[in-house]
C-alpha positions in Angstrom: -40.1 91.7 248.1 -38.9 88.5 246.7 -35.3 87.4 246.9 -33.3 85.9 244.1 -30.2 83.8 244.8 -27.7 84.1 241.8 -24.8 81.8 241.4 -22.0 82.0 238.7 -21.5 78.7 236.9 -19.3 79.6 233.9 -16.3 81.7 233.4 -16.3 85.2 232.1 -13.2 84.8 230.2 -13.6 85.2 226.4 -17.0 87.2 226.9 -17.7 90.6 226.0 -16.5 93.3 228.5 -20.1 94.3 229.0 -21.0 90.9 230.4 -18.0 90.9 232.7 -19.1 94.3 234.0 -22.6 93.0 234.5 -21.3 90.1 236.5 -19.2 92.5 238.7 -22.3 94.7 239.2 -24.2 91.7 240.5 -21.4 91.1 242.9 -20.2 87.8 241.4 -16.4 87.4 241.7 -15.6 83.7 240.8 -17.2 80.5 239.7 -19.5 79.0 242.2 -19.8 82.5 244.0 -23.4 83.1 245.1 -25.1 86.5 246.0 -28.7 87.3 247.0 -30.5 90.3 245.6 -34.1 91.7 245.8 -36.1 90.5 242.5 -36.3 94.1 241.1 -36.8 94.6 237.5 -33.2 96.1 237.1 -31.5 93.0 238.8 -33.7 90.5 236.6 -32.8 92.3 233.5 -29.1 91.8 234.5 -29.6 88.3 235.0 -31.3 88.0 231.8 -28.2 89.4 230.0 -25.8 86.8 231.5 -28.2 84.0 231.9 -25.7 81.8 230.0 -23.0 82.3 232.8 -25.2 82.1 235.8 -28.0 80.2 237.4 -30.7 81.7 239.6 -33.5 80.6 241.8 -36.2 82.5 243.8 -35.9 82.2 247.6 
């Protein structure tokens, strides 16, 4: 299965609680923190919801 590298590039301060929890569920803790996940539909849906806070690339 394809892998996706996700990096938080913007702060979660001032954003809705739901988006903060989505970042936590992805495993992102701070700006410039990077995690790697399988590119499942669930993960890609989470990335889509916070795409203004993260950048992602396929590995």
